[in-house]
PDB file of N, H, CA, C and O in Angstrom:
ATOM      1  N   MET A   1     -10.011  -1.598   3.680  1.00  0.00           N
ATOM      2  CA  MET A   1     -10.263  -0.846   2.424  1.00  0.00           C
ATOM      3  C   MET A   1     -10.939   0.747   2.847  1.00  0.00           C
ATOM      4  O   MET A   1     -10.655   1.650   2.060  1.00  0.00           O
ATOM      5  N   ILE A   2     -11.689   1.054   3.883  1.00  0.00           N
ATOM      6  H   ILE A   2     -11.919   0.321   4.522  1.00  0.00           H
ATOM      7  CA  ILE A   2     -12.737   1.775   4.240  1.00  0.00           C
ATOM      8  C   ILE A   2     -11.610   2.775   4.475  1.00  0.00           C
ATOM      9  O   ILE A   2     -11.461   3.860   3.914  1.00  0.00           O
ATOM     10  N   ALA A   3     -10.901   2.250   5.341  1.00  0.00           N
ATOM     11  H   ALA A   3     -11.022   1.368   5.796  1.00  0.00           H
ATOM     12  CA  ALA A   3      -9.959   3.130   5.839  1.00  0.00           C
ATOM     13  C   ALA A   3      -8.968   4.155   5.100  1.00  0.00           C
ATOM     14  O   ALA A   3      -8.621   5.295   5.412  1.00  0.00           O
ATOM     15  N   ALA A   4      -8.562   3.151   3.758  1.00  0.00           N
ATOM     16  H   ALA A   4      -8.844   2.226   3.505  1.00  0.00           H
ATOM     17  CA  ALA A   4      -7.484   3.822   3.098  1.00  0.00           C
ATOM     18  C   ALA A   4      -8.219   4.723   2.219  1.00  0.00           C
ATOM     19  O   ALA A   4      -7.536   5.532   1.592  1.00  0.00           O
ATOM     20  N   VAL A   5      -9.454   4.735   2.058  1.00  0.00           N
ATOM     21  H   VAL A   5     -10.009   4.077   2.567  1.00  0.00           H
ATOM     22  CA  VAL A   5     -10.728   5.499   1.212  1.00  0.00           C
ATOM     23  C   VAL A   5     -10.573   6.735   2.125  1.00  0.00           C
ATOM     24  O   VAL A   5     -10.123   7.845   1.841  1.00  0.00           O
ATOM     25  N   ASN A   6     -11.095   6.228   3.380  1.00  0.00           N
ATOM     26  H   ASN A   6     -11.460   5.326   3.611  1.00  0.00           H
ATOM     27  CA  ASN A   6     -11.212   7.734   4.012  1.00  0.00           C
ATOM     28  C   ASN A   6      -9.712   8.700   4.281  1.00  0.00           C
ATOM     29  O   ASN A   6      -9.681   9.926   4.388  1.00  0.00           O
ATOM     30  N   LEU A   7      -8.421   7.674   4.359  1.00  0.00           N
ATOM     31  H   LEU A   7      -8.445   6.678   4.272  1.00  0.00           H
ATOM     32  CA  LEU A   7      -7.751   8.617   4.639  1.00  0.00           C
ATOM     33  C   LEU A   7      -6.750   9.188   3.480  1.00  0.00           C
ATOM     34  O   LEU A   7      -5.751   9.907   3.459  1.00  0.00           O
ATOM     35  N   GLY A   8      -7.660   8.390   2.396  1.00  0.00           N
ATOM     36  H   GLY A   8      -8.471   7.806   2.413  1.00  0.00           H
ATOM     37  CA  GLY A   8      -6.505   8.699   1.222  1.00  0.00           C
ATOM     38  C   GLY A   8      -5.477   8.672   1.236  1.00  0.00           C
ATOM     39  O   GLY A   8      -4.650   9.572   1.383  1.00  0.00           O
ATOM     40  N   THR A   9      -5.328   7.066   1.001  1.00  0.00           N
ATOM     41  H   THR A   9      -6.000   6.335   0.882  1.00  0.00           H
ATOM     42  CA  THR A   9      -3.794   6.665   1.022  1.00  0.00           C
ATOM     43  C   THR A   9      -3.882   5.113  -0.034  1.00  0.00           C
ATOM     44  O   THR A   9      -4.935   4.482  -0.123  1.00  0.00           O
ATOM     45  N   GLY A  10      -3.138   4.866  -0.456  1.00  0.00           N
ATOM     46  H   GLY A  10      -2.282   5.379  -0.385  1.00  0.00           H
ATOM     47  CA  GLY A  10      -3.024   4.124  -1.199  1.00  0.00           C
ATOM     48  C   GLY A  10      -1.932   2.989  -0.792  1.00  0.00           C
ATOM     49  O   GLY A  10      -1.208   3.048   0.202  1.00  0.00           O
ATOM     50  N   ASN A  11      -1.955   1.994  -1.708  1.00  0.00           N
ATOM     51  H   ASN A  11      -2.544   1.946  -2.516  1.00  0.00           H
ATOM     52  CA  ASN A  11      -0.500   0.960  -1.577  1.00  0.00           C
ATOM     53  C   ASN A  11       0.396   0.902  -2.460  1.00  0.00           C
ATOM     54  O   ASN A  11       0.792  -0.191  -2.865  1.00  0.00           O
ATOM     55  N   GLY A  12       0.724   1.680  -2.772  1.00  0.00           N
ATOM     56  H   GLY A  12       0.402   2.568  -2.443  1.00  0.00           H
ATOM     57  CA  GLY A  12       2.024   1.947  -4.188  1.00  0.00           C
ATOM     58  C   GLY A  12       3.395   1.823  -3.087  1.00  0.00           C
ATOM     59  O   GLY A  12       4.291   0.989  -3.216  1.00  0.00           O
ATOM     60  N   ARG A  13       3.364   2.241  -2.645  1.00  0.00           N
ATOM     61  H   ARG A  13       2.636   2.919  -2.540  1.00  0.00           H
ATOM     62  CA  ARG A  13       4.580   1.864  -1.324  1.00  0.00           C
ATOM     63  C   ARG A  13       5.125   0.455  -0.800  1.00  0.00           C
ATOM     64  O   ARG A  13       6.283   0.216  -0.457  1.00  0.00           O
ATOM     65  N   VAL A  14       4.066  -0.405  -0.812  1.00  0.00           N
ATOM     66  H   VAL A  14       3.125  -0.210  -1.091  1.00  0.00           H
ATOM     67  CA  VAL A  14       3.738  -1.405  -0.419  1.00  0.00           C
ATOM     68  C   VAL A  14       4.693  -2.503  -1.799  1.00  0.00           C
ATOM     69  O   VAL A  14       5.681  -3.238  -1.823  1.00  0.00           O
ATOM     70  N   GLU A  15       3.547  -1.961  -2.863  1.00  0.00           N
ATOM     71  H   GLU A  15       2.744  -1.364  -2.844  1.00  0.00           H
ATOM     72  CA  GLU A  15       3.794  -2.840  -4.213  1.00  0.00           C
ATOM     73  C   GLU A  15       5.434  -2.385  -4.528  1.00  0.00           C
ATOM     74  O   GLU A  15       6.165  -3.337  -4.804  1.00  0.00           O
ATOM     75  N   SER A  16       6.057  -1.062  -4.513  1.00  0.00           N
ATOM     76  H   SER A  16       5.464  -0.289  -4.289  1.00  0.00           H
ATOM     77  CA  SER A  16       7.338  -0.781  -4.698  1.00  0.00           C
ATOM     78  C   SER A  16       8.207  -2.077  -3.931  1.00  0.00           C
ATOM     79  O   SER A  16       8.750  -3.024  -4.500  1.00  0.00           O
ATOM     80  N   ILE A  17       8.162  -1.850  -2.773  1.00  0.00           N
ATOM     81  H   ILE A  17       7.722  -1.080  -2.311  1.00  0.00           H
ATOM     82  CA  ILE A  17       8.827  -2.724  -2.006  1.00  0.00           C
ATOM     83  C   ILE A  17       8.609  -4.055  -2.410  1.00  0.00           C
ATOM     84  O   ILE A  17       9.697  -4.627  -2.470  1.00  0.00           O
ATOM     85  N   ASN A  18       7.591  -4.861  -2.739  1.00  0.00           N
ATOM     86  H   ASN A  18       6.707  -4.397  -2.689  1.00  0.00           H
ATOM     87  CA  ASN A  18       7.451  -5.711  -3.320  1.00  0.00           C
ATOM     88  C   ASN A  18       8.338  -6.085  -4.594  1.00  0.00           C
ATOM     89  O   ASN A  18       9.076  -7.054  -4.772  1.00  0.00           O
ATOM     90  N   ASN A  19       7.992  -4.877  -5.519  1.00  0.00           N
ATOM     91  H   ASN A  19       7.393  -4.090  -5.374  1.00  0.00           H
ATOM     92  CA  ASN A  19       8.600  -5.168  -6.598  1.00  0.00           C
ATOM     93  C   ASN A  19      10.288  -5.186  -6.437  1.00  0.00           C
ATOM     94  O   ASN A  19      10.936  -5.802  -7.284  1.00  0.00           O
ATOM     95  N   LYS A  20      10.990  -4.481  -5.309  1.00  0.00           N
ATOM     96  H   LYS A  20      10.463  -3.981  -4.621  1.00  0.00           H
ATOM     97  CA  LYS A  20      12.285  -4.781  -5.296  1.00  0.00           C
ATOM     98  C   LYS A  20      12.488  -5.519  -4.749  1.00  0.00           C
ATOM     99  O   LYS A  20      13.671  -5.405  -4.428  1.00  0.00           O
ATOM    100  N   ILE A  21      11.894  -6.734  -4.157  1.00  0.00           N
ATOM    101  H   ILE A  21      10.933  -6.826  -4.418  1.00  0.00           H
ATOM    102  CA  ILE A  21      12.182  -8.000  -3.865  1.00  0.00           C
ATOM    103  C   ILE A  21      12.016  -8.602  -4.662  1.00  0.00           C
ATOM    104  O   ILE A  21      13.014  -9.275  -4.921  1.00  0.00           O
ATOM    105  N   LYS A  22      11.051  -8.804  -5.417  1.00  0.00           N
ATOM    106  H   LYS A  22      10.240  -8.258  -5.207  1.00  0.00           H
ATOM    107  CA  LYS A  22      11.191  -9.885  -6.683  1.00  0.00           C
ATOM    108  C   LYS A  22      12.313  -9.356  -7.687  1.00  0.00           C
ATOM    109  O   LYS A  22      12.884 -10.293  -8.245  1.00  0.00           O
ATOM    110  N   VAL A  23      12.730  -8.216  -8.025  1.00  0.00           N
ATOM    111  H   VAL A  23      12.266  -7.454  -7.572  1.00  0.00           H
ATOM    112  CA  VAL A  23      13.733  -7.883  -8.818  1.00  0.00           C
ATOM    113  C   VAL A  23      14.975  -8.511  -7.593  1.00  0.00           C
ATOM    114  O   VAL A  23      15.678  -9.399  -8.075  1.00  0.00           O
ATOM    115  N   GLY A  24      15.172  -8.287  -6.688  1.00  0.00           N
ATOM    116  H   GLY A  24      14.602  -7.565  -6.297  1.00  0.00           H
ATOM    117  CA  GLY A  24      16.643  -8.733  -5.823  1.00  0.00           C
ATOM    118  C   GLY A  24      16.440 -10.255  -6.249  1.00  0.00           C
ATOM    119  O   GLY A  24      17.145 -10.754  -7.127  1.00  0.00           O
ATOM    120  N   VAL A  25      15.789 -10.723  -5.816  1.00  0.00           N
ATOM    121  H   VAL A  25      15.217 -10.318  -5.103  1.00  0.00           H
ATOM    122  CA  VAL A  25      16.071 -11.983  -5.603  1.00  0.00           C
ATOM    123  C   VAL A  25      16.345 -12.835  -7.061  1.00  0.00           C
ATOM    124  O   VAL A  25      16.860 -13.953  -7.052  1.00  0.00           O
ATOM    125  N   ARG A  26      15.850 -12.015  -8.534  1.00  0.00           N
ATOM    126  H   ARG A  26      15.432 -11.107  -8.541  1.00  0.00           H
ATOM    127  CA  ARG A  26      15.914 -12.425  -9.537  1.00  0.00           C
ATOM    128  C   ARG A  26      17.636 -11.732  -9.696  1.00  0.00           C
ATOM    129  O   ARG A  26      18.381 -12.382 -10.430  1.00  0.00           O
ATOM    130  N   MET A  27      18.144 -10.633  -9.116  1.00  0.00           N
ATOM    131  H   MET A  27      17.539 -10.105  -8.519  1.00  0.00           H
ATOM    132  CA  MET A  27      19.420 -10.822  -9.057  1.00  0.00           C
ATOM    133  C   MET A  27      20.732 -11.593  -8.390  1.00  0.00           C
ATOM    134  O   MET A  27      21.952 -11.574  -8.555  1.00  0.00           O
ATOM    135  N   SER A  28      19.606 -12.403  -7.392  1.00  0.00           N
ATOM    136  H   SER A  28      18.615 -12.418  -7.258  1.00  0.00           H
ATOM    137  CA  SER A  28      20.655 -13.201  -6.455  1.00  0.00           C
ATOM    138  C   SER A  28      20.502 -14.549  -6.707  1.00  0.00           C
ATOM    139  O   SER A  28      20.392 -15.341  -5.771  1.00  0.00           O
ATOM    140  N   TYR A  29      20.482 -14.922  -7.924  1.00  0.00           N
ATOM    141  H   TYR A  29      20.571 -14.278  -8.684  1.00  0.00           H
ATOM    142  CA  TYR A  29      20.438 -16.384  -8.535  1.00  0.00           C
ATOM    143  C   TYR A  29      21.948 -17.029  -8.249  1.00  0.00           C
ATOM    144  O   TYR A  29      22.067 -18.244  -8.085  1.00  0.00           O
ATOM    145  N   GLY A  30      23.151 -16.084  -8.199  1.00  0.00           N
ATOM    146  H   GLY A  30      23.054 -15.098  -8.332  1.00  0.00           H
ATOM    147  CA  GLY A  30      24.040 -16.628  -8.042  1.00  0.00           C
ATOM    148  C   GLY A  30      24.759 -16.627  -7.140  1.00  0.00           C
ATOM    149  O   GLY A  30      25.978 -16.732  -7.274  1.00  0.00           O
ATOM    150  N   PHE A  31      24.088 -16.493  -5.874  1.00  0.00           N
ATOM    151  H   PHE A  31      23.097 -16.408  -5.766  1.00  0.00           H
ATOM    152  CA  PHE A  31      24.723 -16.278  -4.329  1.00  0.00           C
ATOM    153  C   PHE A  31      24.717 -17.658  -3.787  1.00  0.00           C
ATOM    154  O   PHE A  31      24.096 -18.622  -4.234  1.00  0.00           O
ATOM    155  N   ARG A  32      25.448 -17.610  -2.829  1.00  0.00           N
ATOM    156  H   ARG A  32      25.953 -16.827  -2.466  1.00  0.00           H
ATOM    157  CA  ARG A  32      25.997 -18.959  -2.156  1.00  0.00           C
ATOM    158  C   ARG A  32      24.994 -19.438  -0.995  1.00  0.00           C
ATOM    159  O   ARG A  32      24.362 -20.487  -0.871  1.00  0.00           O
ATOM    160  N   ASN A  33      25.076 -18.319  -0.208  1.00  0.00           N
ATOM    161  H   ASN A  33      25.590 -17.467  -0.308  1.00  0.00           H
ATOM    162  CA  ASN A  33      23.817 -18.730   0.831  1.00  0.00           C
ATOM    163  C   ASN A  33      22.674 -17.402   1.319  1.00  0.00           C
ATOM    164  O   ASN A  33      22.855 -16.242   0.951  1.00  0.00           O
ATOM    165  N   ILE A  34      21.826 -17.711   1.954  1.00  0.00           N
ATOM    166  H   ILE A  34      21.678 -18.654   2.253  1.00  0.00           H
ATOM    167  CA  ILE A  34      20.783 -16.871   2.205  1.00  0.00           C
ATOM    168  C   ILE A  34      21.091 -15.321   2.705  1.00  0.00           C
ATOM    169  O   ILE A  34      20.523 -14.260   2.444  1.00  0.00           O
ATOM    170  N   ASP A  35      22.195 -15.634   3.509  1.00  0.00           N
ATOM    171  H   ASP A  35      22.655 -16.496   3.721  1.00  0.00           H
ATOM    172  CA  ASP A  35      22.514 -14.099   4.077  1.00  0.00           C
ATOM    173  C   ASP A  35      22.792 -12.828   3.236  1.00  0.00           C
ATOM    174  O   ASP A  35      22.606 -11.650   3.542  1.00  0.00           O
ATOM    175  N   SER A  36      23.369 -13.464   1.899  1.00  0.00           N
ATOM    176  H   SER A  36      23.520 -14.421   1.651  1.00  0.00           H
ATOM    177  CA  SER A  36      23.875 -12.530   1.068  1.00  0.00           C
ATOM    178  C   SER A  36      22.886 -11.910   0.833  1.00  0.00           C
ATOM    179  O   SER A  36      22.888 -10.689   0.985  1.00  0.00           O
ATOM    180  N   LEU A  37      21.263 -12.896   0.202  1.00  0.00           N
ATOM    181  H   LEU A  37      21.262 -13.888   0.079  1.00  0.00           H
ATOM    182  CA  LEU A  37      19.919 -12.041  -0.245  1.00  0.00           C
ATOM    183  C   LEU A  37      19.582 -11.194   0.699  1.00  0.00           C
ATOM    184  O   LEU A  37      19.396 -10.015   0.394  1.00  0.00           O
ATOM    185  N   VAL A  38      19.456 -11.577   1.861  1.00  0.00           N
ATOM    186  H   VAL A  38      19.607 -12.534   2.108  1.00  0.00           H
ATOM    187  CA  VAL A  38      18.879 -11.130   2.912  1.00  0.00           C
ATOM    188  C   VAL A  38      19.492  -9.683   3.196  1.00  0.00           C
ATOM    189  O   VAL A  38      18.860  -8.748   3.686  1.00  0.00           O
ATOM    190  N   SER A  39      20.897  -9.657   2.785  1.00  0.00           N
ATOM    191  H   SER A  39      21.410 -10.416   2.387  1.00  0.00           H
ATOM    192  CA  SER A  39      21.480  -8.478   3.091  1.00  0.00           C
ATOM    193  C   SER A  39      21.267  -7.770   1.655  1.00  0.00           C
ATOM    194  O   SER A  39      20.611  -6.755   1.886  1.00  0.00           O
ATOM    195  N   LEU A  40      21.484  -7.845   0.539  1.00  0.00           N
ATOM    196  H   LEU A  40      22.018  -8.670   0.351  1.00  0.00           H
ATOM    197  CA  LEU A  40      21.423  -7.478  -0.559  1.00  0.00           C
ATOM    198  C   LEU A  40      19.850  -6.798  -0.695  1.00  0.00           C
ATOM    199  O   LEU A  40      19.649  -5.916  -1.531  1.00  0.00           O
ATOM    200  N   LEU A  41      18.652  -7.337   0.290  1.00  0.00           N
ATOM    201  H   LEU A  41      18.815  -8.053   0.968  1.00  0.00           H
ATOM    202  CA  LEU A  41      17.262  -7.012   0.101  1.00  0.00           C
ATOM    203  C   LEU A  41      17.207  -5.861   1.164  1.00  0.00           C
ATOM    204  O   LEU A  41      16.808  -4.736   0.863  1.00  0.00           O
ATOM    205  N   MET A  42      17.559  -6.145   2.218  1.00  0.00           N
ATOM    206  H   MET A  42      17.883  -7.059   2.463  1.00  0.00           H
ATOM    207  CA  MET A  42      17.780  -5.075   3.200  1.00  0.00           C
ATOM    208  C   MET A  42      17.846  -3.706   2.964  1.00  0.00           C
ATOM    209  O   MET A  42      17.122  -2.730   3.158  1.00  0.00           O
ATOM    210  N   LEU A  43      19.762  -4.114   2.126  1.00  0.00           N
ATOM    211  H   LEU A  43      20.350  -4.907   1.968  1.00  0.00           H
ATOM    212  CA  LEU A  43      20.267  -2.403   1.499  1.00  0.00           C
ATOM    213  C   LEU A  43      19.237  -1.582   0.417  1.00  0.00           C
ATOM    214  O   LEU A  43      18.970  -0.382   0.466  1.00  0.00           O
ATOM    215  N   ARG A  44      18.710  -2.628  -0.627  1.00  0.00           N
ATOM    216  H   ARG A  44      18.928  -3.603  -0.667  1.00  0.00           H
ATOM    217  CA  ARG A  44      18.061  -2.150  -1.753  1.00  0.00           C
ATOM    218  C   ARG A  44      16.604  -1.596  -1.253  1.00  0.00           C
ATOM    219  O   ARG A  44      16.228  -0.617  -1.899  1.00  0.00           O
ATOM    220  N   CYS A  45      15.765  -2.010  -0.286  1.00  0.00           N
ATOM    221  H   CYS A  45      16.070  -2.805   0.239  1.00  0.00           H
ATOM    222  CA  CYS A  45      14.482  -1.622   0.365  1.00  0.00           C
ATOM    223  C   CYS A  45      14.559  -0.532   1.784  1.00  0.00           C
ATOM    224  O   CYS A  45      13.525  -0.180   2.354  1.00  0.00           O
ATOM    225  N   SER A  46      15.734  -0.145   2.167  1.00  0.00           N
ATOM    226  H   SER A  46      16.573  -0.431   1.705  1.00  0.00           H
ATOM    227  CA  SER A  46      15.820   0.796   2.908  1.00  0.00           C
ATOM    228  C   SER A  46      16.184   2.054   2.150  1.00  0.00           C
ATOM    229  O   SER A  46      16.096   2.166   0.927  1.00  0.00           O
ATOM    230  N   ASP A  47      16.596   2.982   2.978  1.00  0.00           N
ATOM    231  H   ASP A  47      16.667   2.892   3.971  1.00  0.00           H
ATOM    232  CA  ASP A  47      16.458   4.494   2.610  1.00  0.00           C
ATOM    233  C   ASP A  47      18.150   4.919   2.742  1.00  0.00           C
ATOM    234  O   ASP A  47      18.773   5.937   2.442  1.00  0.00           O
ATOM    235  N   GLU A  48      18.454   3.896   3.210  1.00  0.00           N
ATOM    236  H   GLU A  48      17.947   3.069   3.453  1.00  0.00           H
ATOM    237  CA  GLU A  48      20.129   4.627   3.811  1.00  0.00           C
ATOM    238  C   GLU A  48      21.072   4.410   2.117  1.00  0.00           C
ATOM    239  O   GLU A  48      20.962   3.773   1.070  1.00  0.00           O
ATOM    240  N   GLN A  49      21.788   5.202   2.628  1.00  0.00           N
ATOM    241  H   GLN A  49      21.878   5.719   3.479  1.00  0.00           H
ATOM    242  CA  GLN A  49      22.785   5.473   1.218  1.00  0.00           C
ATOM    243  C   GLN A  49      24.142   5.372   1.840  1.00  0.00           C
ATOM    244  O   GLN A  49      24.845   6.369   2.003  1.00  0.00           O
ATOM    245  N   PRO A  50      24.617   3.806   2.291  1.00  0.00           N
ATOM    246  CA  PRO A  50      25.825   4.099   2.803  1.00  0.00           C
ATOM    247  C   PRO A  50      27.085   4.159   1.720  1.00  0.00           C
ATOM    248  O   PRO A  50      27.089   3.694   0.580  1.00  0.00           O
ATOM    249  N   ALA A  51      28.207   4.903   2.440  1.00  0.00           N
ATOM    250  H   ALA A  51      28.204   5.282   3.366  1.00  0.00           H
ATOM    251  CA  ALA A  51      29.332   5.474   1.658  1.00  0.00           C
ATOM    252  C   ALA A  51      30.172   4.591   1.319  1.00  0.00           C
ATOM    253  O   ALA A  51      30.365   3.753   2.201  1.00  0.00           O
ATOM    254  N   LEU A  52      30.846   4.427   0.221  1.00  0.00           N
ATOM    255  H   LEU A  52      30.689   5.107  -0.495  1.00  0.00           H
ATOM    256  CA  LEU A  52      31.615   3.440  -0.308  1.00  0.00           C
ATOM    257  C   LEU A  52      32.924   4.319  -0.126  1.00  0.00           C
ATOM    258  O   LEU A  52      32.993   5.548  -0.140  1.00  0.00           O
ATOM    259  N   PRO A  53      34.216   3.152   0.095  1.00  0.00           N
ATOM    260  CA  PRO A  53      34.885   3.438   0.801  1.00  0.00           C
ATOM    261  C   PRO A  53      35.916   4.395  -0.319  1.00  0.00           C
ATOM    262  O   PRO A  53      36.921   4.985   0.075  1.00  0.00           O
ATOM    263  N   TRP A  54      35.311   4.406  -2.150  1.00  0.00           N
ATOM    264  H   TRP A  54      34.494   3.926  -2.470  1.00  0.00           H
ATOM    265  CA  TRP A  54      36.459   5.326  -2.909  1.00  0.00           C
ATOM    266  C   TRP A  54      35.411   6.045  -2.957  1.00  0.00           C
ATOM    267  O   TRP A  54      35.291   6.110  -4.181  1.00  0.00           O
ATOM    268  N   GLU A  55      34.270   6.837  -2.406  1.00  0.00           N
ATOM    269  H   GLU A  55      34.367   6.784  -1.412  1.00  0.00           H
ATOM    270  CA  GLU A  55      33.204   8.174  -2.244  1.00  0.00           C
ATOM    271  C   GLU A  55      33.705   9.054  -1.564  1.00  0.00           C
ATOM    272  O   GLU A  55      34.160   8.794  -0.451  1.00  0.00           O
ATOM    273  N   ASP A  56      33.737  10.598  -2.217  1.00  0.00           N
ATOM    274  H   ASP A  56      33.368  10.809  -3.122  1.00  0.00           H
ATOM    275  CA  ASP A  56      33.687  11.398  -0.948  1.00  0.00           C
ATOM    276  C   ASP A  56      32.236  12.135  -0.783  1.00  0.00           C
ATOM    277  O   ASP A  56      31.592  12.794  -1.599  1.00  0.00           O
ATOM    278  N   ARG A  57      32.005  11.840   0.351  1.00  0.00           N
ATOM    279  H   ARG A  57      32.528  11.304   1.014  1.00  0.00           H
ATOM    280  CA  ARG A  57      31.125  12.560   0.886  1.00  0.00           C
ATOM    281  C   ARG A  57      30.991  13.843   1.419  1.00  0.00           C
ATOM    282  O   ARG A  57      30.877  14.021   2.632  1.00  0.00           O
ATOM    283  N   LYS A  58      30.994  14.551   0.783  1.00  0.00           N
ATOM    284  H   LYS A  58      31.087  14.407  -0.202  1.00  0.00           H
ATOM    285  CA  LYS A  58      30.998  16.450   1.219  1.00  0.00           C
ATOM    286  C   LYS A  58      29.727  16.366   2.361  1.00  0.00           C
ATOM    287  O   LYS A  58      29.919  16.969   3.417  1.00  0.00           O
ATOM    288  N   GLU A  59      28.671  15.771   2.214  1.00  0.00           N
ATOM    289  H   GLU A  59      28.515  15.281   1.356  1.00  0.00           H
ATOM    290  CA  GLU A  59      27.710  16.173   3.168  1.00  0.00           C
ATOM    291  C   GLU A  59      27.964  15.791   4.431  1.00  0.00           C
ATOM    292  O   GLU A  59      27.673  16.573   5.336  1.00  0.00           O
ATOM    293  N   GLU A  60      28.549  14.530   4.732  1.00  0.00           N
ATOM    294  H   GLU A  60      28.785  13.894   3.997  1.00  0.00           H
ATOM    295  CA  GLU A  60      29.392  13.771   5.652  1.00  0.00           C
ATOM    296  C   GLU A  60      30.123  15.033   6.297  1.00  0.00           C
ATOM    297  O   GLU A  60      29.649  15.758   7.171  1.00  0.00           O
ATOM    298  N   LYS A  61      31.197  15.131   5.776  1.00  0.00           N
ATOM    299  H   LYS A  61      31.582  14.542   5.066  1.00  0.00           H
ATOM    300  CA  LYS A  61      32.157  15.628   6.247  1.00  0.00           C
ATOM    301  C   LYS A  61      31.852  17.369   6.792  1.00  0.00           C
ATOM    302  O   LYS A  61      32.475  17.943   7.685  1.00  0.00           O
ATOM    303  N   ALA A  62      30.803  17.905   6.018  1.00  0.00           N
ATOM    304  H   ALA A  62      30.297  17.438   5.292  1.00  0.00           H
ATOM    305  CA  ALA A  62      30.463  19.062   6.032  1.00  0.00           C
ATOM    306  C   ALA A  62      29.654  19.204   7.672  1.00  0.00           C
ATOM    307  O   ALA A  62      29.872  20.026   8.563  1.00  0.00           O
ATOM    308  N   GLY A  63      28.757  18.159   7.628  1.00  0.00           N
ATOM    309  H   GLY A  63      28.580  17.492   6.904  1.00  0.00           H
ATOM    310  CA  GLY A  63      28.409  17.860   9.122  1.00  0.00           C
ATOM    311  C   GLY A  63      29.023  17.412  10.114  1.00  0.00           C
ATOM    312  O   GLY A  63      28.352  17.249  11.134  1.00  0.00           O
ATOM    313  N   LYS A  64      30.460  17.073  10.148  1.00  0.00           N
ATOM    314  H   LYS A  64      31.005  17.206   9.320  1.00  0.00           H
ATOM    315  CA  LYS A  64      31.068  16.543  11.121  1.00  0.00           C
ATOM    316  C   LYS A  64      31.807  18.004  11.586  1.00  0.00           C
ATOM    317  O   LYS A  64      31.948  18.524  12.692  1.00  0.00           O
ATOM    318  N   ALA A  65      32.273  18.480  10.011  1.00  0.00           N
ATOM    319  H   ALA A  65      32.159  18.057   9.112  1.00  0.00           H
ATOM    320  CA  ALA A  65      32.888  19.570  10.676  1.00  0.00           C
ATOM    321  C   ALA A  65      32.164  20.737  11.820  1.00  0.00           C
ATOM    322  O   ALA A  65      32.853  21.383  12.609  1.00  0.00           O
ATOM    323  N   LYS A  66      30.668  20.848  11.724  1.00  0.00           N
ATOM    324  H   LYS A  66      30.108  20.323  11.083  1.00  0.00           H
ATOM    325  CA  LYS A  66      29.485  21.950  12.377  1.00  0.00           C
ATOM    326  C   LYS A  66      29.895  21.190  13.577  1.00  0.00           C
ATOM    327  O   LYS A  66      30.329  21.772  14.571  1.00  0.00           O
ATOM    328  N   ALA A  67      29.758  19.790  13.507  1.00  0.00           N
ATOM    329  H   ALA A  67      29.406  19.317  12.700  1.00  0.00           H
ATOM    330  CA  ALA A  67      29.164  18.843  15.113  1.00  0.00           C
ATOM    331  C   ALA A  67      30.920  19.843  15.634  1.00  0.00           C
ATOM    332  O   ALA A  67      30.761  20.742  16.459  1.00  0.00           O
ATOM    333  N   ALA A  68      32.257  19.616  15.161  1.00  0.00           N
ATOM    334  H   ALA A  68      32.386  18.886  14.490  1.00  0.00           H
ATOM    335  CA  ALA A  68      33.101  19.523  15.791  1.00  0.00           C
ATOM    336  C   ALA A  68      33.609  21.216  16.735  1.00  0.00           C
ATOM    337  O   ALA A  68      34.575  21.232  17.497  1.00  0.00           O
TER     338      ALA A  68
END
């Protein structure tokens, strides 16, 4: 607690992740196995933005064109 006051940090990020986990568990009541729940939670709590097959990601294509 003293370190948090000295550094000026809070626990907002941890509370945000806890809330995402609680909402994800409520969403997953129809899942048949625990692996699906874990996958959902990892996707929701990460900063990754996976490209879906029907999406056109211009940033990714621009980055690949510059690298080539």
